[in-house]
ZAMARGU-4260 file (C-alpha; in steps of 0.2 Angstrom, whole numbers, plus 5000, padded with zeros to 4 digits):
<rodrens>
0) 4813/4907/5174 | 4822/4892/5168 | 4839/4895/5159 | 4842/4912/5166 | 4860/4915/5172
5) 4867/4928/5185 | 4880/4928/5198 | 4880/4935/5216 | 4892/4949/5219 | 4894/4948/5238
10) 4900/4934/5249 | 4886/4936/5262 | 4873/4934/5248 | 4882/4919/5242 | 4881/4911/5260
15) 4862/4916/5261 | 4858/4907/5244 | 4870/4892/5246 | 4859/4877/5247 | 4842/4886/5248
20) 4828/4880/5237 | 4812/4890/5235 | 4798/4877/5237 | 4786/4886/5226 | 4780/4882/5208
25) 4793/4874/5198 | 4807/4876/5211 | 4822/4888/5210 | 4840/4883/5215 | 4856/4893/5215
30) 4871/4882/5211 | 4886/4885/5222 | 4897/4881/5208 | 4891/4897/5199 | 4898/4909/5212
35) 4912/4915/5201 | 4912/4934/5198 | 4917/4942/5182 | 4923/4960/5180 | 4913/4970/5192
40) 4917/4986/5182 | 4906/4980/5168 | 4890/4980/5179 | 4879/4992/5188 | 4887/4994/5205
45) 4872/5003/5211 | 4862/4987/5210 | 4875/4979/5221 | 4867/4962/5221 | 4871/4951/5207
50) 4878/4948/5190 | 4877/4930/5187 | 4870/4914/5195 | 4861/4899/5187 | 4843/4898/5190
55) 4836/4881/5185 | 4818/4875/5186 | 4820/4857/5192 | 4804/4849/5199 | 4814/4835/5207
60) 4825/4847/5217 | 4809/4852/5226 | 4806/4835/5233 | 4824/4832/5237 | 4827/4848/5246
65) 4815/4855/5258 | 4818/4870/5269 | 4818/4867/5287 | 4820/4885/5292 | 4806/4896/5289
70) 4817/4911/5292 | 4829/4906/5279 | 4815/4904/5267 | 4809/4921/5270 | 4827/4928/5268
75) 4829/4919/5252 | 4813/4925/5245 | 4817/4942/5249 | 4834/4941/5240 | 4825/4933/5225
80) 4813/4948/5224 | 4828/4960/5225 | 4836/4950/5210 | 4820/4951/5200 | 4819/4969/5203
85) 4835/4973/5195 | 4835/4960/5181 | 4832/4974/5168 | 4846/4985/5174 | 4861/4974/5178
90) 4872/4970/5164 | 4864/4981/5151 | 4862/4999/5148 | 4846/5008/5151 | 4833/5007/5137
95) 4836/5017/5122 | 4826/5021/5106 | 4833/5021/5088 | 4821/5030/5076 | 4822/5028/5057
100) 4811/5038/5046 | 4814/5029/5030 | 4802/5040/5020 | 4813/5055/5024 | 4827/5055/5012
105) 4841/5067/5017 | 4854/5065/5002 | 4864/5053/4992 | 4881/5047/5000 | 4897/5044/4990
110) 4903/5025/4988 | 4920/5032/4992 | 4918/5034/5011 | 4927/5017/5014 | 4945/5022/5007
115) 4962/5020/5014 | 4978/5030/5014 | 4994/5022/5009 | 5012/5029/5011 | 5029/5022/5016
120) 5026/5025/5034 | 5032/5010/5044 | 5037/5002/5028 | 5019/5000/5020 | 5028/5000/5003
125) 5046/4996/5003 | 5045/4980/5014 | 5026/4979/5013 | 5016/4979/4997 | 5031/4980/4986
130) 5035/4962/4979 | 5054/4966/4982 | 5060/4954/4995 | 5077/4962/4998 | 5077/4976/5010
135) 5093/4986/5007 | 5092/4984/4988 | 5105/4997/4984 | 5117/4995/4999 | 5113/5013/5004
140) 5113/5010/5022 | 5130/5012/5031 | 5139/4997/5039 | 5129/4990/5054 | 5133/4999/5069
145) 5144/4991/5082 | 5136/4990/5098 | 5142/5001/5113 | 5147/4991/5128 | 5134/4992/5142
150) 5121/5001/5131 | 5106/4996/5120 | 5103/5007/5105 | 5085/5011/5099 | 5087/5018/5082
155) 5099/5031/5076 | 5118/5028/5073 | 5130/5029/5088 | 5148/5030/5085 | 5164/5033/5095
160) 5176/5048/5091 | 5194/5047/5095 | 5192/5058/5111 | 5181/5045/5119 | 5165/5054/5115
165) 5150/5046/5106 | 5141/5054/5092 | 5122/5051/5090 | 5114/5054/5073 | 5096/5050/5070
170) 5079/5058/5066 | 5065/5058/5079 | 5069/5052/5096 | 5084/5040/5093 | 5091/5034/5110
175) 5103/5023/5119 | 5099/5016/5136 | 5112/5011/5149 | 5111/4993/5156 | 5117/4999/5173
180) 5107/4998/5189 | 5090/5008/5191 | 5091/5024/5200 | 5078/5032/5211 | 5088/5046/5219
185) 5105/5053/5214 | 5114/5063/5201 | 5117/5061/5183 | 5128/5072/5172 | 5135/5072/5154
190) 5143/5085/5143 | 5133/5089/5127 | 5138/5097/5111 | 5125/5102/5098 | 5134/5103/5081
195) 5121/5111/5069 | 5114/5128/5069 | 5097/5122/5065 | 5084/5116/5078 | 5083/5099/5086
200) 5090/5094/5103 | 5099/5081/5113 | 5101/5077/5131 | 5098/5064/5145 | 5083/5053/5149
205) 5081/5047/5167 | 5072/5034/5177 | 5070/5025/5160 | 5060/5008/5159 | 5051/4998/5146
210) 5061/5006/5131 | 5058/5001/5113 | 5060/5007/5096 | 5050/5022/5092 | 5050/5041/5096
215) 5041/5040/5113 | 5043/5021/5116 | 5049/5022/5134 | 5044/5028/5151 | 5056/5041/5159
220) 5060/5059/5160 | 5068/5069/5147 | 5080/5084/5150 | 5087/5090/5133 | 5096/5105/5126
225) 5088/5112/5111 | 5094/5125/5098 | 5094/5139/5097 | 5092/5141/5115 | 5081/5131/5127
230) 5080/5118/5140 | 5066/5106/5136 | 5060/5095/5150 | 5046/5082/5148 | 5039/5065/5154
235) 5037/5050/5143 | 5024/5036/5147 | 5025/5029/5130 | 5020/5046/5124 | 5026/5064/5126
240) 5020/5075/5140 | 5029/5092/5140 | 5033/5099/5158 | 5043/5115/5155 | 5053/5124/5142
245) 5066/5136/5149 | 5076/5149/5140 | 5095/5143/5140 | 5111/5148/5131 | 5114/5133/5119
250) 5129/5138/5108 | 5134/5127/5093 | 5149/5116/5094 | 5153/5120/5112 | 5153/5108/5126
255) 5139/5111/5139 | 5138/5102/5155 | 5120/5095/5159 | 5117/5089/5177 | 5101/5082/5185
260) 5099/5079/5203 | 5085/5067/5207 | 5074/5063/5222 | 5060/5050/5223 | 5048/5062/5215
265) 5057/5078/5210 | 5073/5084/5201 | 5084/5099/5198 | 5092/5103/5182 | 5109/5112/5181
270) 5117/5119/5165 | 5136/5122/5166 | 5134/5122/5185 | 5120/5134/5186 | 5103/5129/5192
275) 5090/5132/5178 | 5074/5124/5185 | 5067/5112/5198 | 5051/5101/5196 | 5041/5091/5208
280) 5030/5077/5200 | 5014/5076/5210 | 5004/5070/5195 | 5013/5055/5188 | 5029/5052/5197
285) 5041/5039/5189 | 5049/5030/5204 | 5065/5022/5197 | 5074/5017/5181 | 5090/5018/5172
290) 5098/5032/5162 | 5101/5035/5144 | 5104/5048/5130 | 5092/5054/5117 | 5093/5065/5101
295) 5079/5073/5091 | 5083/5079/5073 | 5101/5084/5077 | 5119/5077/5076 | 5124/5077/5095
300) 5140/5073/5104 | 5141/5066/5122 | 5155/5064/5134 | 5159/5062/5152 | 5143/5053/5157
305) 5143/5050/5176 | 5131/5043/5188 | 5131/5045/5207 | 5119/5037/5220 | 5130/5040/5235
310) 5148/5048/5238 | 5158/5039/5224 | 5154/5045/5206 | 5154/5032/5193 | 5160/5037/5176
315) 5151/5027/5162 | 5164/5024/5148 | 5159/5024/5130 | 5167/5010/5121 | 5163/4997/5108
320) 5159/4979/5113 | 5175/4969/5111 | 5165/4954/5104 | 5162/4963/5087 | 5173/4964/5072
325) 5174/4982/5065 | 5183/4975/5050 | 5166/4968/5043 | 5161/4984/5033 | 5144/4977/5026
330) 5129/4988/5022 | 5118/4989/5037 | 5103/4978/5030 | 5115/4964/5025 | 5126/4953/5035
335) 5143/4945/5031 | 5145/4926/5027 | 5161/4916/5031 | 5160/4898/5028 | 5175/4885/5030
340) 5193/4892/5031 | 5190/4906/5020 | 5200/4922/5021 | 5193/4938/5014 | 5186/4955/5017
345) 5172/4967/5014 | 5171/4986/5010 | 5159/4999/5005 | 5164/5008/4989 | 5159/5026/4985
350) 5168/5028/4969 | 5157/5026/4953 | 5144/5017/4964 | 5130/5009/4954 | 5115/5018/4962
355) 5116/5031/4976 | 5132/5034/4986 | 5140/5016/4988 | 5141/4998/4983 | 5146/4983/4992
360) 5163/4974/4988 | 5166/4956/4993 | 5184/4949/4991 | 5190/4931/4993 | 5208/4931/4996
365) 5212/4914/5001 | 5208/4898/5010 | 5193/4887/5006 | 5175/4889/5009 | 5164/4903/5004
370) 5163/4922/5008 | 5148/4933/5004 | 5133/4943/5011 | 5115/4938/5016 | 5099/4947/5017
375) 5083/4943/5028 | 5071/4956/5022 | 5063/4970/5032 | 5069/4970/5050 | 5078/4954/5046
380) 5061/4945/5050 | 5066/4932/5036 | 5059/4928/5019 | 5045/4916/5015 | 5050/4902/5003
385) 5036/4891/4997 | 5042/4874/4991 | 5042/4871/4972 | 5038/4889/4968 | 5050/4900/4958
390) 5058/4916/4964 | 5065/4927/4951 | 5078/4941/4952 | 5093/4950/4946 | 5108/4959/4953
395) 5120/4972/4946 | 5138/4968/4948 | 5156/4972/4942 | 5173/4965/4943 | 5191/4968/4937
400) 5193/4950/4931 | 5180/4936/4927 | 5172/4930/4942 | 5159/4917/4947 | 5145/4922/4958
405) 5133/4911/4968 | 5116/4916/4973 | 5105/4905/4985 | 5090/4904/4995 | 5095/4897/5012
410) 5089/4894/5030 | 5091/4908/5043 | 5108/4902/5048 | 5113/4896/5031 | 5115/4878/5036
415) 5102/4872/5023 | 5103/4878/5005 | 5085/4877/4997 | 5091/4883/4979 | 5107/4889/4972
420) 5113/4896/4955 | 5131/4900/4948 | 5133/4915/4937 | 5148/4921/4927 | 5152/4939/4928
425) 5163/4946/4915 | 5177/4958/4918 | 5172/4976/4916 | 5159/4989/4921 | 5142/4986/4929
430) 5132/4970/4922 | 5115/4963/4925 | 5114/4945/4930 | 5097/4937/4930 | 5092/4921/4940
435) 5078/4910/4944 | 5078/4900/4960 | 5065/4886/4966 | 5067/4880/4984 | 5066/4862/4987
440) 5058/4865/5005 | 5047/4878/5013 | 5054/4890/5025 | 5045/4906/5033 | 5061/4914/5039
445) 5074/4911/5026 | 5088/4922/5018 | 5095/4926/5002 | 5114/4925/4999 | 5127/4931/4987
450) 5144/4922/4988 | 5161/4919/4981 | 5168/4901/4982 | 5185/4905/4975 | 5198/4919/4975
455) 5191/4935/4967 | 5183/4951/4970 | 5166/4958/4965 | 5156/4974/4968 | 5137/4972/4970
460) 5127/4988/4967 | 5109/4982/4967 | 5099/4966/4971 | 5081/4962/4967 | 5071/4946/4972
465) 5053/4943/4971 | 5040/4928/4969 | 5036/4922/4952 | 5020/4926/4944 | 5011/4914/4956
470) 5015/4926/4971 | 5012/4943/4962 | 4995/4952/4959 | 4992/4951/4940 | 5011/4951/4937
475) 5013/4968/4945 | 5027/4971/4957 | 5014/4969/4971 | 5012/4955/4984 | 4997/4945/4978
480) 4991/4942/4996 | 4992/4960/5001 | 4982/4966/4985 | 4969/4953/4988 | 4968/4958/5006
485) 4964/4976/5000 | 4951/4970/4988 | 4943/4958/5001 | 4943/4972/5014 | 4932/4982/5002
490) 4943/4997/5000 | 4934/5008/4987 | 4947/5022/4985 | 4966/5023/4989 | 4976/5039/4992
495) 4995/5037/4989 | 5003/5051/5000 | 5005/5058/5017 | 5020/5066/5025 | 5032/5056/5014
500) 5028/5068/4999 | 5034/5083/5009 | 5052/5077/5008 | 5063/5087/4996 | 5069/5071/4988
505) 5051/5065/4984 | 5050/5069/4965 | 5039/5060/4952 | 5053/5060/4939 | 5064/5049/4951
510) 5050/5036/4950 | 5051/5031/4932 | 5063/5021/4921 | 5071/5005/4926 | 5069/5001/4945
515) 5087/4998/4948 | 5092/5014/4941 | 5082/5024/4953 | 5093/5030/4967 | 5088/5029/4985
520) 5084/5045/4994 | 5083/5052/5011 | 5064/5050/5015 | 5053/5057/5028 | 5051/5040/5037
525) 5067/5031/5032 | 5084/5039/5028 | 5087/5027/5014 | 5071/5026/5006 | 5068/5018/4989
530) 5059/5025/4973 | 5058/5007/4967 | 5039/5007/4970 | 5031/5024/4967 | 5017/5034/4960
535) 5015/5024/4944 | 5016/5007/4952 | 5002/5013/4964 | 4991/5019/4949 | 4995/5002/4940
540) 4989/4993/4956 | 4973/5003/4957 | 4969/5000/4939 | 4972/4981/4942 | 4961/4981/4958
545) 4948/4992/4950 | 4950/5005/4965 | 4950/5023/4962 | 4968/5030/4965 | 4973/5047/4970
550) 4992/5052/4970 | 4998/5066/4982 | 5013/5076/4975 | 5025/5088/4983 | 5019/5106/4982
555) 5037/5111/4978 | 5037/5102/4961 | 5040/5115/4948 | 5026/5120/4935 | 5037/5113/4921
560) 5039/5096/4930 | 5020/5096/4933 | 5016/5099/4915 | 5028/5085/4911 | 5019/5074/4923
565) 5002/5077/4914 | 5011/5073/4898 | 5018/5057/4905 | 5000/5052/4912 | 4990/5056/4896
570) 5002/5060/4882 | 5001/5051/4865 | 5013/5036/4863 | 5023/5046/4851 | 5025/5061/4862
575) 5041/5064/4872 | 5034/5059/4889 | 5021/5047/4881 | 5036/5037/4875 | 5043/5035/4892
580) 5026/5029/4899 | 5025/5016/4885 | 5043/5011/4889 | 5038/5009/4907 | 5025/4996/4902
585) 5009/5007/4901 | 5004/5011/4883 | 4987/5018/4887 | 4985/5035/4896 | 4981/5035/4914
590) 4966/5047/4914 | 4968/5053/4932 | 4953/5062/4939 | 4961/5069/4955 | 4978/5075/4961
595) 4983/5081/4978 | 4996/5094/4981 | 5005/5093/4997 | 5001/5086/5014 | 4996/5094/5030
600) 5002/5111/5023 | 5001/5128/5031 | 4988/5135/5018 | 4993/5153/5018 | 4999/5166/5005
605) 5015/5156/5002 | 5006/5140/4999 | 4994/5149/4987 | 5008/5156/4976 | 5015/5138/4974
610) 4998/5131/4971 | 4993/5144/4958 | 5009/5141/4948 | 5007/5122/4948 | 4988/5122/4946
615) 4988/5133/4931 | 5001/5121/4923 | 4991/5106/4926 | 4974/5114/4921 | 4982/5120/4904
620) 4985/5101/4901 | 4969/5094/4908 | 4955/5106/4912 | 4944/5092/4919 | 4956/5087/4933
625) 4951/5091/4951 | 4965/5097/4962 | 4965/5094/4980 | 4973/5105/4993 | 4983/5096/5006
630) 4977/5105/5022 | 4979/5099/5040 | 4968/5096/5055 | 4957/5109/5065 | 4954/5106/5084
635) 4941/5120/5087 | 4925/5124/5079 | 4927/5139/5066 | 4913/5152/5068 | 4923/5166/5059
640) 4933/5161/5044 | 4945/5175/5046 | 4948/5174/5065 | 4950/5157/5074 | 4962/5146/5083
645) 4965/5127/5084 | 4973/5124/5067 | 4987/5111/5067 | 4996/5122/5054 | 4995/5137/5065
650) 4985/5148/5053 | 4971/5159/5061 | 4962/5164/5044 | 4956/5155/5029 | 4962/5169/5018
655) 4974/5158/5008 | 4959/5146/5005 | 4949/5160/4999 | 4962/5165/4986 | 4963/5147/4980
660) 4944/5147/4978 | 4945/5163/4969 | 4958/5156/4957 | 4947/5140/4954 | 4932/5152/4950
665) 4942/5162/4938 | 4948/5147/4928 | 4930/5138/4930 | 4938/5124/4939 | 4933/5114/4954
670) 4945/5112/4969 | 4944/5101/4984 | 4952/5102/5002 | 4959/5088/5012 | 4956/5089/5031
675) 4962/5076/5044 | 4952/5069/5058 | 4959/5061/5074 | 4950/5044/5078 | 4961/5037/5092
680) 4945/5032/5101 | 4934/5027/5107 | 4926/5043/5101 | 4933/5055/5088 | 4941/5070/5096
685) 4936/5088/5092 | 4943/5088/5075 | 4927/5079/5068 | 4915/5093/5073 | 4928/5106/5068
690) 4929/5098/5051 | 4911/5100/5048 | 4912/5119/5054 | 4927/5120/5042 | 4915/5115/5028
695) 4902/5128/5033 | 4916/5141/5034 | 4922/5136/5016 | 4904/5138/5010 | 4904/5156/5017
700) 4919/5162/5008 | 4917/5152/4992 | 4907/5165/4982 | 4901/5153/4969 | 4918/5143/4967
705) 4915/5125/4965 | 4923/5115/4979 | 4921/5101/4991 | 4930/5095/5007 | 4936/5077/5010
710) 4945/5067/5023 | 4961/5058/5017 | 4967/5053/5035 | 4957/5047/5049 | 4972/5045/5061
715) 4976/5036/5077 | 4990/5029/5087 | 4982/5012/5088 | 4974/4998/5078 | 4962/4991/5092
720) 4944/4990/5094 | 4943/5007/5102 | 4950/5015/5086 | 4937/5004/5076 | 4923/5012/5086
725) 4930/5030/5083 | 4931/5026/5064 | 4913/5020/5064 | 4907/5035/5073 | 4916/5046/5061
730) 4909/5038/5046 | 4892/5038/5053 | 4893/5056/5056 | 4900/5059/5038 | 4886/5049/5031
735) 4873/5059/5040 | 4881/5075/5035 | 4882/5070/5016 | 4894/5083/5010 | 4910/5073/5009
740) 4914/5064/4993 | 4929/5054/5000 | 4934/5047/5017 | 4950/5037/5019 | 4958/5029/5035
745) 4976/5029/5038 | 4986/5018/5038 | 4982/5006/5024 | 4995/4993/5029 | 5007/4989/5043
750) 5021/4976/5043 | 5019/4967/5060 | 5030/4973/5073 | 5035/4988/5063 | 5031/5005/5073
755) 5046/5017/5075 | 5036/5033/5073 | 5020/5031/5084 | 5008/5028/5069 | 5003/5011/5075
760) 4987/5011/5066 | 4987/4999/5051 | 4971/4992/5045 | 4978/4977/5036 | 4993/4969/5044
765) 5006/4958/5036 | 5022/4948/5039 | 5032/4938/5026 | 5019/4924/5024 | 5001/4931/5028
770) 4990/4946/5030 | 4976/4949/5042 | 4964/4963/5046 | 4963/4973/5062 | 4947/4979/5070
775) 4947/4996/5061 | 4950/4987/5045 | 4934/4976/5048 | 4924/4992/5050 | 4930/4997/5032
780) 4925/4980/5026 | 4908/4980/5035 | 4903/4997/5029 | 4909/4994/5011 | 4900/4978/5010
785) 4884/4986/5016 | 4884/5002/5006 | 4868/5009/5001 | 4867/5026/4993 | 4852/5035/5000
790) 4854/5042/5018 | 4837/5043/5027 | 4834/5052/5043 | 4838/5042/5059 | 4841/5047/5077
795) 4844/5040/5094 | 4836/5043/5111 | 4849/5036/5124 | 4851/5043/5141 | 4869/5035/5142
800) 4874/5043/5126 | 4882/5027/5121 | 4872/5023/5104 | 4875/5031/5087 | 4866/5027/5071
805) 4866/5031/5052 | 4853/5023/5040 | 4853/5021/5022 | 4841/5014/5009 | 4845/5006/4992
810) 4841/5016/4976 | 4825/5005/4974 | 4820/5007/4992 | 4820/4988/4995 | 4835/4987/5007
815) 4837/4996/5023 | 4853/4996/5032 | 4856/5002/5050 | 4874/5005/5056 | 4874/5006/5075
820) 4889/5009/5087 | 4888/5005/5105 | 4901/5014/5115 | 4895/5007/5131 | 4903/4994/5142
825) 4886/4985/5144 | 4874/4977/5132 | 4862/4991/5125 | 4844/4985/5124 | 4836/4997/5111
830) 4819/4999/5104 | 4820/5001/5085 | 4806/5011/5077 | 4806/5011/5058 | 4793/5022/5049
835) 4790/5022/5031 | 4798/5005/5027 | 4791/4987/5029 | 4804/4973/5026 | 4798/4960/5014
840) 4808/4946/5022 | 4805/4941/5039 | 4824/4938/5043 | 4837/4952/5044 | 4855/4950/5041
845) 4867/4955/5055 | 4885/4958/5056 | 4893/4963/5072 | 4910/4967/5078 | 4913/4968/5097
850) 4927/4966/5109 | 4937/4974/5123 | 4943/4992/5119 | 4961/4987/5117 | 4958/4970/5108
855) 4969/4967/5092 | 4973/4953/5081 | 4991/4946/5081 | 5001/4935/5069 | 4997/4920/5079
860) 4979/4924/5082 | 4974/4933/5066 | 4955/4931/5070 | 4954/4934/5088 | 4942/4949/5085
865) 4932/4948/5069 | 4914/4951/5064 | 4900/4938/5068 | 4888/4936/5054 | 4870/4929/5059
870) 4852/4931/5054 | 4839/4939/5066 | 4820/4937/5065 | 4814/4954/5072 | 4796/4954/5079
875) 4788/4970/5075 | 4774/4978/5085 | 4767/4994/5077 | 4783/4997/5067 | 4794/4993/5083
880) 4806/4979/5087 | 4820/4977/5100 | 4838/4972/5098 | 4852/4970/5111 | 4868/4979/5105
885) 4884/4971/5112 | 4896/4981/5122 | 4909/4991/5112 | 4902/4985/5096 | 4899/4990/5078
890) 4883/4982/5071 | 4876/4982/5054 | 4857/4977/5052 | 4851/4974/5035 | 4832/4973/5031
895) 4826/4967/5015
</rodrens>
């Protein structure tokens, strides 16, 4: 019994044991300093006796401490007996059995089940993997918003009108929150004007707390008016919980008075003085909080905001903060610089802009010092400068008279200049000026500056800055550390696409040619998106990393443009589009094998017609290419392919899919279908089982058409251990099934602290100076590193339903890999029975990732949760051994 550790759970047992020594055999003592109790929720409460106390075998204790009270001895002995009776149940799950039949081969698995999906959501690309250090390269963003006095803005653009109203413009859930006192009861009122005939909404948010950037990043109630005619009411608890939608007259360009009367757990909504609805929150009442305004995909005006908690009504004025200078008209991702006694001005020029709609003008009118602009990269988190390493770049500028321009690498506030260069700009139209800067000191949060130091005026249209070859992956416009992070993660396939491809401005022809000449566009995830890094940069990266790359294109590309796309990919160097590819730095053809068309589409007759036109244009150029239909998710098992519910797209029949299959069969082509699965964790939701039923349904209607189903997006709203467990469970199930050629997890990357849309699910995180994996990223790495192709039969007998397993053999049958997931909060002690395989080596390799469900890695603790690698010497008895699987763990056992 020496060396066993437990702790008593109840104070009366502590008192009973304290100081008692059993005078039998080697002697047993419970040390009073071991009474500390850890999380009771992690233990079997039905045992009700112990979780941890130290039991030592110390012969000398027996001679020093003899019991004088026989009653106490009996009492202590009885308690020890109780302890010993529950040792096998407390702190670990009930016994389970994993059975592996290594001699029963099921199928061969694809090596491409450890992929990732990358798109410019949360700035994975522009501000992420892209080597471009400037964010706001084309000065497309409007001037930085002047703050409203007494409000904090969370995204969107909030500007004052002459009549005192405020206009909100934004995409998904932009909001401003009043910094006034919190309210529990009272009345809040505002006039609302929706200005567009299309959908979207705007209105009040109430009892607001814990607000942040992001669509649903706050706690509070929402009461909004929505076009064409609804009152939308819901609750936010860092999410969206619909409460009620009530028909309501919502005319365009008319002021509507919206009033909410609140009690501690209920409220009444009035529209133009008429009571529309009442609601009592008995489920999750929000007690108190401040008020604010919120918009959703609509330009909305607000006026006459008032708050009343008693008799007097307080009018909340909309006005700019007096401490800000509205004359500083500088593009939003840049900031003005004024040094010394300089006099000058800034303006945004729209006439003959270099790229896009506007350029930045800087004017030095008099005095002494310097005037200019500075950039601190994405979210102004600063630029990473490495001492003695070169940074290269260029800018496009113009001036009416010869002008000297200075560019510099500086500290955050500009007090220290690490490197600076002077450049001469000739009079005339747009000119490119190249520079190379080498900082004389390191700084992880520096800035880039453009300045004038003498009278003159210059317009800047585009700025580019990147590390020299030392900091880029194989001289590509790719951060070296990020690319190496993907390789180290073991990503075997990358899909470039997602919702970003559905935007009307997302077109492949805008992604070729000189980077600076590619205009910004209104993207799905950012209204001033850049095409500076696009499809062909992605394909170049995949080639350099030796990772299979699959681009996703907008289904609304024209057939002619897609024919040109194929010519650009594979045309001879002397062909029209082949010449353009060569000019862009890729002489050899790309030889793509797969192209996806659309993302999360409603696959119906309308999609089929678009697909047919584009597919036939592509197949005419390359008969071997496999096209992939960008389907969506399915939440209910499909039993009848032509009558079901639960599709995210809203379809109820696979008729559109059947037409695509028939088209492929007519052309003797193969077509694949992309379905998405939700793995928010700790288990995948119903979309996983529904996906397998979708495969069955497609097989039923295929009529001989060559086809497959794949998953390009395992999706979640978190990047914690709970999501890692769900990803592992999904891949285990996919491996056991054996029919999927590809599985990718979204999102491939995530800049640290960047989450303004809810997709907080990056596998590989990054900031300006480092990259690090999150738990789901480690699952990709573990499964990729331990890939073996031959799936063999395996099963689990577990009364708690906590364990899951998939098992694979090497092609030569010498290596057996078990991938085991333990969802439980306790150690799962399991018997492992292996039939048809005997390891040649006595030691097995173990890799184990375990932690609390919500554990993540941070910029300051990048390895807080990571796999533990060790060796284990199993003791087999009749093909059976035992292993203890840690709580909330993914474990890979490799026998050789």
